[in-house]
mmCIF file as Biopython writes it, N, C-alpha, C and O atoms, coordinates in Angstrom:
data_model
#
loop_
_atom_site.group_PDB
_atom_site.id
_atom_site.type_symbol
_atom_site.label_atom_id
_atom_site.label_alt_id
_atom_site.label_comp_id
_atom_site.label_asym_id
_atom_site.label_entity_id
_atom_site.label_seq_id
_atom_site.pdbx_PDB_ins_code
_atom_site.Cartn_x
_atom_site.Cartn_y
_atom_site.Cartn_z
_atom_site.occupancy
_atom_site.B_iso_or_equiv
_atom_site.auth_seq_id
_atom_site.auth_asym_id
_atom_site.pdbx_PDB_model_num
ATOM 1   N N  . MET A ? 1  ? -68.017 -155.804 163.782 1.0 0.0 1  A 1 
ATOM 2   C CA . MET A ? 1  ? -68.854 -155.249 162.929 1.0 0.0 1  A 1 
ATOM 3   C C  . MET A ? 1  ? -68.435 -155.408 161.374 1.0 0.0 1  A 1 
ATOM 4   O O  . MET A ? 1  ? -68.770 -154.619 160.491 1.0 0.0 1  A 1 
ATOM 5   N N  . ALA A ? 2  ? -67.685 -156.507 161.206 1.0 0.0 2  A 1 
ATOM 6   C CA . ALA A ? 2  ? -67.156 -156.659 159.872 1.0 0.0 2  A 1 
ATOM 7   C C  . ALA A ? 2  ? -68.229 -157.165 158.943 1.0 0.0 2  A 1 
ATOM 8   O O  . ALA A ? 2  ? -68.760 -158.245 159.202 1.0 0.0 2  A 1 
ATOM 9   N N  . THR A ? 3  ? -68.595 -156.467 157.871 1.0 0.0 3  A 1 
ATOM 10  C CA . THR A ? 3  ? -69.596 -156.945 157.021 1.0 0.0 3  A 1 
ATOM 11  C C  . THR A ? 3  ? -68.992 -157.023 155.626 1.0 0.0 3  A 1 
ATOM 12  O O  . THR A ? 3  ? -68.098 -156.236 155.318 1.0 0.0 3  A 1 
ATOM 13  N N  . LYS A ? 4  ? -69.422 -157.898 154.805 1.0 0.0 4  A 1 
ATOM 14  C CA . LYS A ? 4  ? -68.743 -158.075 153.400 1.0 0.0 4  A 1 
ATOM 15  C C  . LYS A ? 4  ? -69.298 -156.886 152.546 1.0 0.0 4  A 1 
ATOM 16  O O  . LYS A ? 4  ? -70.408 -156.388 152.734 1.0 0.0 4  A 1 
ATOM 17  N N  . LYS A ? 5  ? -68.454 -156.505 151.640 1.0 0.0 5  A 1 
ATOM 18  C CA . LYS A ? 5  ? -68.716 -155.541 150.721 1.0 0.0 5  A 1 
ATOM 19  C C  . LYS A ? 5  ? -69.971 -155.950 149.809 1.0 0.0 5  A 1 
ATOM 20  O O  . LYS A ? 5  ? -70.067 -157.090 149.353 1.0 0.0 5  A 1 
ATOM 21  N N  . LYS A ? 6  ? -70.915 -154.965 149.574 1.0 0.0 6  A 1 
ATOM 22  C CA . LYS A ? 6  ? -72.006 -155.340 148.829 1.0 0.0 6  A 1 
ATOM 23  C C  . LYS A ? 6  ? -71.933 -154.460 147.536 1.0 0.0 6  A 1 
ATOM 24  O O  . LYS A ? 6  ? -71.507 -153.305 147.549 1.0 0.0 6  A 1 
ATOM 25  N N  . ASP A ? 7  ? -72.373 -155.087 146.451 1.0 0.0 7  A 1 
ATOM 26  C CA . ASP A ? 7  ? -72.480 -154.320 145.250 1.0 0.0 7  A 1 
ATOM 27  C C  . ASP A ? 7  ? -73.703 -153.555 145.148 1.0 0.0 7  A 1 
ATOM 28  O O  . ASP A ? 7  ? -74.633 -153.790 145.920 1.0 0.0 7  A 1 
ATOM 29  N N  . ALA A ? 8  ? -73.777 -152.664 144.265 1.0 0.0 8  A 1 
ATOM 30  C CA . ALA A ? 8  ? -75.034 -151.732 143.988 1.0 0.0 8  A 1 
ATOM 31  C C  . ALA A ? 8  ? -76.154 -152.740 143.689 1.0 0.0 8  A 1 
ATOM 32  O O  . ALA A ? 8  ? -77.292 -152.496 144.089 1.0 0.0 8  A 1 
ATOM 33  N N  . ASP A ? 9  ? -75.906 -153.764 143.062 1.0 0.0 9  A 1 
ATOM 34  C CA . ASP A ? 9  ? -77.081 -154.650 142.536 1.0 0.0 9  A 1 
ATOM 35  C C  . ASP A ? 9  ? -77.718 -155.294 143.771 1.0 0.0 9  A 1 
ATOM 36  O O  . ASP A ? 9  ? -78.909 -155.604 143.738 1.0 0.0 9  A 1 
ATOM 37  N N  . ASP A ? 10 ? -77.010 -155.495 144.797 1.0 0.0 10 A 1 
ATOM 38  C CA . ASP A ? 10 ? -77.552 -155.979 146.058 1.0 0.0 10 A 1 
ATOM 39  C C  . ASP A ? 10 ? -78.615 -155.032 146.550 1.0 0.0 10 A 1 
ATOM 40  O O  . ASP A ? 10 ? -79.692 -155.453 146.974 1.0 0.0 10 A 1 
ATOM 41  N N  . TYR A ? 11 ? -78.328 -153.826 146.495 1.0 0.0 11 A 1 
ATOM 42  C CA . TYR A ? 11 ? -79.060 -152.716 147.089 1.0 0.0 11 A 1 
ATOM 43  C C  . TYR A ? 11 ? -80.271 -152.338 146.165 1.0 0.0 11 A 1 
ATOM 44  O O  . TYR A ? 11 ? -81.276 -151.788 146.616 1.0 0.0 11 A 1 
ATOM 45  N N  . ARG A ? 12 ? -80.112 -152.662 144.864 1.0 0.0 12 A 1 
ATOM 46  C CA . ARG A ? 12 ? -81.257 -152.331 143.847 1.0 0.0 12 A 1 
ATOM 47  C C  . ARG A ? 12 ? -82.527 -153.180 144.220 1.0 0.0 12 A 1 
ATOM 48  O O  . ARG A ? 12 ? -83.674 -152.761 144.061 1.0 0.0 12 A 1 
ATOM 49  N N  . GLY A ? 13 ? -82.233 -154.322 144.693 1.0 0.0 13 A 1 
ATOM 50  C CA . GLY A ? 13 ? -83.363 -155.194 145.094 1.0 0.0 13 A 1 
ATOM 51  C C  . GLY A ? 13 ? -84.165 -154.890 146.383 1.0 0.0 13 A 1 
ATOM 52  O O  . GLY A ? 13 ? -85.160 -155.532 146.718 1.0 0.0 13 A 1 
ATOM 53  N N  . LYS A ? 14 ? -83.674 -153.921 147.029 1.0 0.0 14 A 1 
ATOM 54  C CA . LYS A ? 14 ? -84.342 -153.551 148.345 1.0 0.0 14 A 1 
ATOM 55  C C  . LYS A ? 14 ? -85.364 -152.327 148.101 1.0 0.0 14 A 1 
ATOM 56  O O  . LYS A ? 14 ? -85.376 -151.590 147.114 1.0 0.0 14 A 1 
ATOM 57  N N  . SER A ? 15 ? -86.110 -152.282 149.079 1.0 0.0 15 A 1 
ATOM 58  C CA . SER A ? 15 ? -87.049 -151.180 149.088 1.0 0.0 15 A 1 
ATOM 59  C C  . SER A ? 15 ? -86.513 -149.887 149.643 1.0 0.0 15 A 1 
ATOM 60  O O  . SER A ? 15 ? -85.436 -149.911 150.239 1.0 0.0 15 A 1 
ATOM 61  N N  . ALA A ? 16 ? -87.142 -148.820 149.505 1.0 0.0 16 A 1 
ATOM 62  C CA . ALA A ? 16 ? -86.659 -147.501 149.924 1.0 0.0 16 A 1 
ATOM 63  C C  . ALA A ? 16 ? -86.419 -147.476 151.375 1.0 0.0 16 A 1 
ATOM 64  O O  . ALA A ? 16 ? -85.392 -146.996 151.855 1.0 0.0 16 A 1 
ATOM 65  N N  . ASP A ? 17 ? -87.481 -148.053 152.158 1.0 0.0 17 A 1 
ATOM 66  C CA . ASP A ? 17 ? -87.373 -148.247 153.667 1.0 0.0 17 A 1 
ATOM 67  C C  . ASP A ? 17 ? -86.073 -148.941 154.113 1.0 0.0 17 A 1 
ATOM 68  O O  . ASP A ? 17 ? -85.296 -148.497 154.958 1.0 0.0 17 A 1 
ATOM 69  N N  . GLU A ? 18 ? -85.947 -150.085 153.433 1.0 0.0 18 A 1 
ATOM 70  C CA . GLU A ? 18 ? -84.705 -151.015 153.760 1.0 0.0 18 A 1 
ATOM 71  C C  . GLU A ? 18 ? -83.531 -150.211 153.588 1.0 0.0 18 A 1 
ATOM 72  O O  . GLU A ? 18 ? -82.686 -150.198 154.484 1.0 0.0 18 A 1 
ATOM 73  N N  . LEU A ? 19 ? -83.352 -149.422 152.360 1.0 0.0 19 A 1 
ATOM 74  C CA . LEU A ? 19 ? -82.243 -148.722 152.178 1.0 0.0 19 A 1 
ATOM 75  C C  . LEU A ? 19 ? -82.045 -147.669 153.206 1.0 0.0 19 A 1 
ATOM 76  O O  . LEU A ? 19 ? -80.952 -147.535 153.756 1.0 0.0 19 A 1 
ATOM 77  N N  . SER A ? 20 ? -83.116 -146.882 153.497 1.0 0.0 20 A 1 
ATOM 78  C CA . SER A ? 20 ? -82.977 -145.853 154.609 1.0 0.0 20 A 1 
ATOM 79  C C  . SER A ? 20 ? -82.477 -146.401 155.914 1.0 0.0 20 A 1 
ATOM 80  O O  . SER A ? 20 ? -81.653 -145.821 156.621 1.0 0.0 20 A 1 
ATOM 81  N N  . GLU A ? 21 ? -83.018 -147.527 156.176 1.0 0.0 21 A 1 
ATOM 82  C CA . GLU A ? 21 ? -82.630 -148.202 157.533 1.0 0.0 21 A 1 
ATOM 83  C C  . GLU A ? 21 ? -81.082 -148.581 157.449 1.0 0.0 21 A 1 
ATOM 84  O O  . GLU A ? 21 ? -80.347 -148.415 158.423 1.0 0.0 21 A 1 
ATOM 85  N N  . GLN A ? 22 ? -80.647 -149.069 156.304 1.0 0.0 22 A 1 
ATOM 86  C CA . GLN A ? 22 ? -79.253 -149.554 156.173 1.0 0.0 22 A 1 
ATOM 87  C C  . GLN A ? 22 ? -78.361 -148.275 156.106 1.0 0.0 22 A 1 
ATOM 88  O O  . GLN A ? 22 ? -77.222 -148.274 156.575 1.0 0.0 22 A 1 
ATOM 89  N N  . LEU A ? 23 ? -78.911 -147.206 155.515 1.0 0.0 23 A 1 
ATOM 90  C CA . LEU A ? 23 ? -77.999 -145.927 155.414 1.0 0.0 23 A 1 
ATOM 91  C C  . LEU A ? 23 ? -77.995 -145.329 156.865 1.0 0.0 23 A 1 
ATOM 92  O O  . LEU A ? 23 ? -76.931 -144.808 157.199 1.0 0.0 23 A 1 
ATOM 93  N N  . THR A ? 24 ? -78.951 -145.323 157.719 1.0 0.0 24 A 1 
ATOM 94  C CA . THR A ? 24 ? -78.927 -144.808 159.011 1.0 0.0 24 A 1 
ATOM 95  C C  . THR A ? 24 ? -77.900 -145.683 159.914 1.0 0.0 24 A 1 
ATOM 96  O O  . THR A ? 24 ? -77.156 -145.109 160.710 1.0 0.0 24 A 1 
ATOM 97  N N  . LYS A ? 25 ? -77.886 -147.044 159.768 1.0 0.0 25 A 1 
ATOM 98  C CA . LYS A ? 25 ? -76.945 -147.806 160.382 1.0 0.0 25 A 1 
ATOM 99  C C  . LYS A ? 25 ? -75.569 -147.548 159.926 1.0 0.0 25 A 1 
ATOM 100 O O  . LYS A ? 25 ? -74.685 -147.392 160.767 1.0 0.0 25 A 1 
ATOM 101 N N  . LEU A ? 26 ? -75.319 -147.491 158.699 1.0 0.0 26 A 1 
ATOM 102 C CA . LEU A ? 26 ? -73.924 -147.035 158.306 1.0 0.0 26 A 1 
ATOM 103 C C  . LEU A ? 26 ? -73.377 -145.713 158.627 1.0 0.0 26 A 1 
ATOM 104 O O  . LEU A ? 26 ? -72.175 -145.508 158.799 1.0 0.0 26 A 1 
ATOM 105 N N  . LYS A ? 27 ? -74.388 -144.733 158.710 1.0 0.0 27 A 1 
ATOM 106 C CA . LYS A ? 27 ? -73.968 -143.339 159.090 1.0 0.0 27 A 1 
ATOM 107 C C  . LYS A ? 27 ? -73.565 -143.488 160.709 1.0 0.0 27 A 1 
ATOM 108 O O  . LYS A ? 27 ? -72.579 -142.892 161.143 1.0 0.0 27 A 1 
ATOM 109 N N  . LYS A ? 28 ? -74.271 -144.197 161.438 1.0 0.0 28 A 1 
ATOM 110 C CA . LYS A ? 28 ? -74.016 -144.310 162.900 1.0 0.0 28 A 1 
ATOM 111 C C  . LYS A ? 28 ? -72.686 -144.972 163.007 1.0 0.0 28 A 1 
ATOM 112 O O  . LYS A ? 28 ? -71.872 -144.502 163.803 1.0 0.0 28 A 1 
ATOM 113 N N  . GLU A ? 29 ? -72.378 -146.024 162.283 1.0 0.0 29 A 1 
ATOM 114 C CA . GLU A ? 29 ? -71.059 -146.646 162.310 1.0 0.0 29 A 1 
ATOM 115 C C  . GLU A ? 29 ? -69.916 -145.793 161.855 1.0 0.0 29 A 1 
ATOM 116 O O  . GLU A ? 29 ? -68.799 -145.900 162.361 1.0 0.0 29 A 1 
ATOM 117 N N  . GLN A ? 30 ? -70.226 -144.857 160.798 1.0 0.0 30 A 1 
ATOM 118 C CA . GLN A ? 30 ? -69.292 -143.844 160.466 1.0 0.0 30 A 1 
ATOM 119 C C  . GLN A ? 30 ? -68.950 -142.973 161.616 1.0 0.0 30 A 1 
ATOM 120 O O  . GLN A ? 30 ? -67.781 -142.803 161.962 1.0 0.0 30 A 1 
ATOM 121 N N  . PHE A ? 31 ? -69.948 -142.424 162.204 1.0 0.0 31 A 1 
ATOM 122 C CA . PHE A ? 31 ? -69.701 -141.600 163.331 1.0 0.0 31 A 1 
ATOM 123 C C  . PHE A ? 31 ? -68.906 -142.280 164.387 1.0 0.0 31 A 1 
ATOM 124 O O  . PHE A ? 31 ? -67.989 -141.662 164.928 1.0 0.0 31 A 1 
ATOM 125 N N  . ASN A ? 32 ? -69.170 -143.443 164.707 1.0 0.0 32 A 1 
ATOM 126 C CA . ASN A ? 32 ? -68.377 -144.087 165.816 1.0 0.0 32 A 1 
ATOM 127 C C  . ASN A ? 32 ? -66.906 -144.317 165.259 1.0 0.0 32 A 1 
ATOM 128 O O  . ASN A ? 32 ? -65.960 -144.159 166.030 1.0 0.0 32 A 1 
ATOM 129 N N  . LEU A ? 33 ? -66.712 -144.654 164.055 1.0 0.0 33 A 1 
ATOM 130 C CA . LEU A ? 33 ? -65.414 -144.837 163.607 1.0 0.0 33 A 1 
ATOM 131 C C  . LEU A ? 33 ? -64.576 -143.614 163.668 1.0 0.0 33 A 1 
ATOM 132 O O  . LEU A ? 33 ? -63.397 -143.688 164.017 1.0 0.0 33 A 1 
ATOM 133 N N  . ARG A ? 34 ? -65.205 -142.360 163.303 1.0 0.0 34 A 1 
ATOM 134 C CA . ARG A ? 34 ? -64.542 -141.004 163.353 1.0 0.0 34 A 1 
ATOM 135 C C  . ARG A ? 34 ? -64.225 -140.672 164.876 1.0 0.0 34 A 1 
ATOM 136 O O  . ARG A ? 34 ? -63.201 -140.053 165.165 1.0 0.0 34 A 1 
ATOM 137 N N  . PHE A ? 35 ? -65.014 -141.045 165.721 1.0 0.0 35 A 1 
ATOM 138 C CA . PHE A ? 35 ? -64.836 -140.984 167.148 1.0 0.0 35 A 1 
ATOM 139 C C  . PHE A ? 35 ? -63.706 -141.674 167.581 1.0 0.0 35 A 1 
ATOM 140 O O  . PHE A ? 35 ? -62.871 -141.122 168.298 1.0 0.0 35 A 1 
ATOM 141 N N  . GLN A ? 36 ? -63.587 -142.989 167.164 1.0 0.0 36 A 1 
ATOM 142 C CA . GLN A ? 36 ? -62.465 -143.863 167.565 1.0 0.0 36 A 1 
ATOM 143 C C  . GLN A ? 36 ? -61.106 -143.463 166.987 1.0 0.0 36 A 1 
ATOM 144 O O  . GLN A ? 36 ? -60.051 -143.616 167.600 1.0 0.0 36 A 1 
ATOM 145 N N  . ARG A ? 37 ? -61.214 -142.913 165.703 1.0 0.0 37 A 1 
ATOM 146 C CA . ARG A ? 37 ? -60.039 -142.326 165.120 1.0 0.0 37 A 1 
ATOM 147 C C  . ARG A ? 37 ? -59.372 -141.187 165.859 1.0 0.0 37 A 1 
ATOM 148 O O  . ARG A ? 37 ? -58.162 -141.091 166.063 1.0 0.0 37 A 1 
ATOM 149 N N  . ALA A ? 38 ? -60.386 -140.267 166.265 1.0 0.0 38 A 1 
ATOM 150 C CA . ALA A ? 38 ? -60.032 -139.009 167.016 1.0 0.0 38 A 1 
ATOM 151 C C  . ALA A ? 38 ? -59.356 -139.400 168.312 1.0 0.0 38 A 1 
ATOM 152 O O  . ALA A ? 38 ? -58.406 -138.729 168.713 1.0 0.0 38 A 1 
ATOM 153 N N  . ASN A ? 39 ? -59.744 -140.330 168.912 1.0 0.0 39 A 1 
ATOM 154 C CA . ASN A ? 39 ? -59.206 -140.917 170.216 1.0 0.0 39 A 1 
ATOM 155 C C  . ASN A ? 39 ? -58.048 -141.820 170.125 1.0 0.0 39 A 1 
ATOM 156 O O  . ASN A ? 39 ? -57.444 -142.181 171.135 1.0 0.0 39 A 1 
ATOM 157 N N  . GLY A ? 40 ? -57.704 -142.217 168.863 1.0 0.0 40 A 1 
ATOM 158 C CA . GLY A ? 40 ? -56.651 -143.015 168.657 1.0 0.0 40 A 1 
ATOM 159 C C  . GLY A ? 40 ? -56.891 -144.452 168.993 1.0 0.0 40 A 1 
ATOM 160 O O  . GLY A ? 40 ? -55.947 -145.211 169.214 1.0 0.0 40 A 1 
ATOM 161 N N  . GLN A ? 41 ? -58.234 -144.865 169.038 1.0 0.0 41 A 1 
ATOM 162 C CA . GLN A ? 41 ? -58.558 -146.250 169.368 1.0 0.0 41 A 1 
ATOM 163 C C  . GLN A ? 41 ? -59.008 -147.044 168.072 1.0 0.0 41 A 1 
ATOM 164 O O  . GLN A ? 41 ? -59.524 -148.154 168.204 1.0 0.0 41 A 1 
ATOM 165 N N  . LEU A ? 42 ? -58.827 -146.516 166.892 1.0 0.0 42 A 1 
ATOM 166 C CA . LEU A ? 42 ? -59.308 -147.246 165.814 1.0 0.0 42 A 1 
ATOM 167 C C  . LEU A ? 42 ? -58.241 -148.154 165.369 1.0 0.0 42 A 1 
ATOM 168 O O  . LEU A ? 42 ? -57.111 -147.754 165.090 1.0 0.0 42 A 1 
ATOM 169 N N  . GLU A ? 43 ? -58.646 -149.481 165.303 1.0 0.0 43 A 1 
ATOM 170 C CA . GLU A ? 43 ? -57.809 -150.545 164.874 1.0 0.0 43 A 1 
ATOM 171 C C  . GLU A ? 43 ? -57.873 -151.000 163.368 1.0 0.0 43 A 1 
ATOM 172 O O  . GLU A ? 43 ? -56.885 -151.346 162.720 1.0 0.0 43 A 1 
ATOM 173 N N  . LYS A ? 44 ? -59.153 -150.956 162.901 1.0 0.0 44 A 1 
ATOM 174 C CA . LYS A ? 44 ? -59.330 -151.382 161.428 1.0 0.0 44 A 1 
ATOM 175 C C  . LYS A ? 44 ? -59.502 -150.045 160.767 1.0 0.0 44 A 1 
ATOM 176 O O  . LYS A ? 44 ? -60.607 -149.501 160.754 1.0 0.0 44 A 1 
ATOM 177 N N  . THR A ? 45 ? -58.374 -149.464 160.182 1.0 0.0 45 A 1 
ATOM 178 C CA . THR A ? 45 ? -58.472 -148.156 159.499 1.0 0.0 45 A 1 
ATOM 179 C C  . THR A ? 45 ? -59.177 -148.258 158.197 1.0 0.0 45 A 1 
ATOM 180 O O  . THR A ? 45 ? -59.776 -147.276 157.759 1.0 0.0 45 A 1 
ATOM 181 N N  . ASN A ? 46 ? -59.144 -149.398 157.540 1.0 0.0 46 A 1 
ATOM 182 C CA . ASN A ? 46 ? -59.766 -149.524 156.244 1.0 0.0 46 A 1 
ATOM 183 C C  . ASN A ? 46 ? -61.306 -149.582 156.385 1.0 0.0 46 A 1 
ATOM 184 O O  . ASN A ? 46 ? -62.001 -149.458 155.376 1.0 0.0 46 A 1 
ATOM 185 N N  . ARG A ? 47 ? -61.816 -149.752 157.505 1.0 0.0 47 A 1 
ATOM 186 C CA . ARG A ? 47 ? -63.230 -149.867 157.744 1.0 0.0 47 A 1 
ATOM 187 C C  . ARG A ? 47 ? -63.823 -148.488 157.422 1.0 0.0 47 A 1 
ATOM 188 O O  . ARG A ? 47 ? -64.952 -148.461 156.933 1.0 0.0 47 A 1 
ATOM 189 N N  . VAL A ? 48 ? -63.169 -147.347 157.649 1.0 0.0 48 A 1 
ATOM 190 C CA . VAL A ? 48 ? -63.706 -146.022 157.480 1.0 0.0 48 A 1 
ATOM 191 C C  . VAL A ? 48 ? -64.024 -145.875 155.896 1.0 0.0 48 A 1 
ATOM 192 O O  . VAL A ? 48 ? -65.089 -145.414 155.485 1.0 0.0 48 A 1 
ATOM 193 N N  . ARG A ? 49 ? -62.999 -146.312 155.078 1.0 0.0 49 A 1 
ATOM 194 C CA . ARG A ? 49 ? -63.170 -146.172 153.612 1.0 0.0 49 A 1 
ATOM 195 C C  . ARG A ? 49 ? -64.252 -147.133 153.105 1.0 0.0 49 A 1 
ATOM 196 O O  . ARG A ? 49 ? -64.963 -146.767 152.169 1.0 0.0 49 A 1 
ATOM 197 N N  . ILE A ? 50 ? -64.413 -148.283 153.635 1.0 0.0 50 A 1 
ATOM 198 C CA . ILE A ? 50 ? -65.382 -149.246 153.190 1.0 0.0 50 A 1 
ATOM 199 C C  . ILE A ? 50 ? -66.835 -148.667 153.547 1.0 0.0 50 A 1 
ATOM 200 O O  . ILE A ? 50 ? -67.743 -148.653 152.716 1.0 0.0 50 A 1 
ATOM 201 N N  . VAL A ? 51 ? -66.959 -148.232 154.744 1.0 0.0 51 A 1 
ATOM 202 C CA . VAL A ? 51 ? -68.248 -147.634 155.161 1.0 0.0 51 A 1 
ATOM 203 C C  . VAL A ? 51 ? -68.618 -146.363 154.311 1.0 0.0 51 A 1 
ATOM 204 O O  . VAL A ? 51 ? -69.770 -146.184 153.917 1.0 0.0 51 A 1 
ATOM 205 N N  . ARG A ? 52 ? -67.685 -145.569 154.070 1.0 0.0 52 A 1 
ATOM 206 C CA . ARG A ? 52 ? -67.852 -144.384 153.191 1.0 0.0 52 A 1 
ATOM 207 C C  . ARG A ? 52 ? -68.396 -144.814 151.835 1.0 0.0 52 A 1 
ATOM 208 O O  . ARG A ? 52 ? -69.376 -144.232 151.371 1.0 0.0 52 A 1 
ATOM 209 N N  . LYS A ? 53 ? -67.825 -145.771 151.206 1.0 0.0 53 A 1 
ATOM 210 C CA . LYS A ? 53 ? -68.250 -146.277 149.932 1.0 0.0 53 A 1 
ATOM 211 C C  . LYS A ? 53 ? -69.513 -146.903 149.988 1.0 0.0 53 A 1 
ATOM 212 O O  . LYS A ? 53 ? -70.288 -146.708 149.052 1.0 0.0 53 A 1 
ATOM 213 N N  . GLU A ? 54 ? -69.868 -147.662 150.981 1.0 0.0 54 A 1 
ATOM 214 C CA . GLU A ? 54 ? -71.138 -148.314 151.123 1.0 0.0 54 A 1 
ATOM 215 C C  . GLU A ? 54 ? -72.243 -147.142 151.182 1.0 0.0 54 A 1 
ATOM 216 O O  . GLU A ? 54 ? -73.230 -147.209 150.449 1.0 0.0 54 A 1 
ATOM 217 N N  . ILE A ? 55 ? -72.077 -146.199 151.964 1.0 0.0 55 A 1 
ATOM 218 C CA . ILE A ? 55 ? -72.999 -145.041 152.004 1.0 0.0 55 A 1 
ATOM 219 C C  . ILE A ? 55 ? -73.210 -144.473 150.737 1.0 0.0 55 A 1 
ATOM 220 O O  . ILE A ? 55 ? -74.350 -144.138 150.416 1.0 0.0 55 A 1 
ATOM 221 N N  . ALA A ? 56 ? -72.147 -144.304 149.886 1.0 0.0 56 A 1 
ATOM 222 C CA . ALA A ? 56 ? -72.275 -143.620 148.552 1.0 0.0 56 A 1 
ATOM 223 C C  . ALA A ? 56 ? -73.099 -144.636 147.722 1.0 0.0 56 A 1 
ATOM 224 O O  . ALA A ? 56 ? -74.015 -144.191 147.030 1.0 0.0 56 A 1 
ATOM 225 N N  . ARG A ? 57 ? -72.838 -146.003 147.737 1.0 0.0 57 A 1 
ATOM 226 C CA . ARG A ? 57 ? -73.542 -146.798 146.899 1.0 0.0 57 A 1 
ATOM 227 C C  . ARG A ? 57 ? -75.071 -146.730 147.235 1.0 0.0 57 A 1 
ATOM 228 O O  . ARG A ? 57 ? -75.875 -146.703 146.303 1.0 0.0 57 A 1 
ATOM 229 N N  . ILE A ? 58 ? -75.486 -146.702 148.502 1.0 0.0 58 A 1 
ATOM 230 C CA . ILE A ? 58 ? -76.886 -146.663 148.851 1.0 0.0 58 A 1 
ATOM 231 C C  . ILE A ? 58 ? -77.453 -145.409 148.454 1.0 0.0 58 A 1 
ATOM 232 O O  . ILE A ? 58 ? -78.569 -145.379 147.936 1.0 0.0 58 A 1 
ATOM 233 N N  . GLN A ? 59 ? -76.746 -144.317 148.663 1.0 0.0 59 A 1 
ATOM 234 C CA . GLN A ? 59 ? -77.278 -142.940 148.118 1.0 0.0 59 A 1 
ATOM 235 C C  . GLN A ? 59 ? -77.609 -143.053 146.701 1.0 0.0 59 A 1 
ATOM 236 O O  . GLN A ? 59 ? -78.719 -142.720 146.287 1.0 0.0 59 A 1 
ATOM 237 N N  . THR A ? 60 ? -76.600 -143.553 145.867 1.0 0.0 60 A 1 
ATOM 238 C CA . THR A ? 60 ? -76.781 -143.730 144.325 1.0 0.0 60 A 1 
ATOM 239 C C  . THR A ? 60 ? -77.968 -144.588 144.048 1.0 0.0 60 A 1 
ATOM 240 O O  . THR A ? 60 ? -78.765 -144.290 143.159 1.0 0.0 60 A 1 
ATOM 241 N N  . VAL A ? 61 ? -78.091 -145.578 144.743 1.0 0.0 61 A 1 
ATOM 242 C CA . VAL A ? 61 ? -79.369 -146.395 144.330 1.0 0.0 61 A 1 
ATOM 243 C C  . VAL A ? 61 ? -80.774 -145.779 144.661 1.0 0.0 61 A 1 
ATOM 244 O O  . VAL A ? 61 ? -81.810 -145.929 144.012 1.0 0.0 61 A 1 
ATOM 245 N N  . MET A ? 62 ? -80.576 -145.000 145.894 1.0 0.0 62 A 1 
ATOM 246 C CA . MET A ? 62 ? -81.819 -144.322 146.238 1.0 0.0 62 A 1 
ATOM 247 C C  . MET A ? 62 ? -82.158 -143.243 145.279 1.0 0.0 62 A 1 
ATOM 248 O O  . MET A ? 62 ? -83.338 -143.031 145.002 1.0 0.0 62 A 1 
ATOM 249 N N  . THR A ? 63 ? -81.133 -142.501 144.719 1.0 0.0 63 A 1 
ATOM 250 C CA . THR A ? 63 ? -81.314 -141.596 143.697 1.0 0.0 63 A 1 
ATOM 251 C C  . THR A ? 63 ? -81.878 -142.174 142.425 1.0 0.0 63 A 1 
ATOM 252 O O  . THR A ? 63 ? -82.727 -141.585 141.756 1.0 0.0 63 A 1 
ATOM 253 N N  . GLU A ? 64 ? -81.422 -143.235 142.149 1.0 0.0 64 A 1 
ATOM 254 C CA . GLU A ? 64 ? -81.856 -143.964 140.852 1.0 0.0 64 A 1 
ATOM 255 C C  . GLU A ? 64 ? -83.347 -144.319 140.968 1.0 0.0 64 A 1 
ATOM 256 O O  . GLU A ? 64 ? -84.127 -144.273 140.017 1.0 0.0 64 A 1 
ATOM 257 N N  . GLN A ? 65 ? -83.685 -144.694 142.278 1.0 0.0 65 A 1 
ATOM 258 C CA . GLN A ? 65 ? -85.099 -145.255 142.459 1.0 0.0 65 A 1 
ATOM 259 C C  . GLN A ? 65 ? -86.003 -144.000 142.447 1.0 0.0 65 A 1 
ATOM 260 O O  . GLN A ? 65 ? -87.133 -144.095 141.968 1.0 0.0 65 A 1 
ATOM 261 N N  . ARG A ? 66 ? -85.540 -142.785 142.970 1.0 0.0 66 A 1 
ATOM 262 C CA . ARG A ? 66 ? -86.373 -141.627 142.938 1.0 0.0 66 A 1 
ATOM 263 C C  . ARG A ? 66 ? -86.623 -141.030 141.525 1.0 0.0 66 A 1 
ATOM 264 O O  . ARG A ? 66 ? -87.665 -140.471 141.183 1.0 0.0 66 A 1 
ATOM 265 N N  . ARG A ? 67 ? -85.548 -141.222 140.768 1.0 0.0 67 A 1 
ATOM 266 C CA . ARG A ? 67 ? -85.637 -140.612 139.326 1.0 0.0 67 A 1 
ATOM 267 C C  . ARG A ? 67 ? -86.500 -141.510 138.467 1.0 0.0 67 A 1 
ATOM 268 O O  . ARG A ? 67 ? -87.236 -141.048 137.595 1.0 0.0 67 A 1 
ATOM 269 N N  . LYS A ? 68 ? -86.392 -142.830 138.736 1.0 0.0 68 A 1 
ATOM 270 C CA . LYS A ? 68 ? -87.249 -143.830 138.001 1.0 0.0 68 A 1 
ATOM 271 C C  . LYS A ? 68 ? -88.714 -143.678 138.348 1.0 0.0 68 A 1 
ATOM 272 O O  . LYS A ? 68 ? -89.574 -143.845 137.483 1.0 0.0 68 A 1 
ATOM 273 N N  . ALA A ? 69 ? -89.012 -143.366 139.587 1.0 0.0 69 A 1 
ATOM 274 C CA . ALA A ? 69 ? -90.304 -143.204 140.104 1.0 0.0 69 A 1 
ATOM 275 C C  . ALA A ? 69 ? -90.976 -141.893 139.601 1.0 0.0 69 A 1 
ATOM 276 O O  . ALA A ? 69 ? -92.168 -141.807 139.303 1.0 0.0 69 A 1 
ATOM 277 N N  . GLY A ? 70 ? -90.071 -140.889 139.542 1.0 0.0 70 A 1 
ATOM 278 C CA . GLY A ? 70 ? -90.627 -139.553 139.176 1.0 0.0 70 A 1 
ATOM 279 C C  . GLY A ? 70 ? -90.584 -139.178 137.755 1.0 0.0 70 A 1 
ATOM 280 O O  . GLY A ? 70 ? -91.027 -138.089 137.390 1.0 0.0 70 A 1 
#
């Protein structure tokens, strides 16, 4: 599941539906990573941090889009 780090600019070009879909996917991955860490099966510990930051980027862009529209 290794994906490259994306900048906020990459997300700004996407629609709200695409962002929501990506956010859902990342939240599921975050859940699975937390579960693996609790069981001691997590190999790529840095992935937790990367996913958390990606979620924050998407939420920031979604907030920007809502404020811009409203």
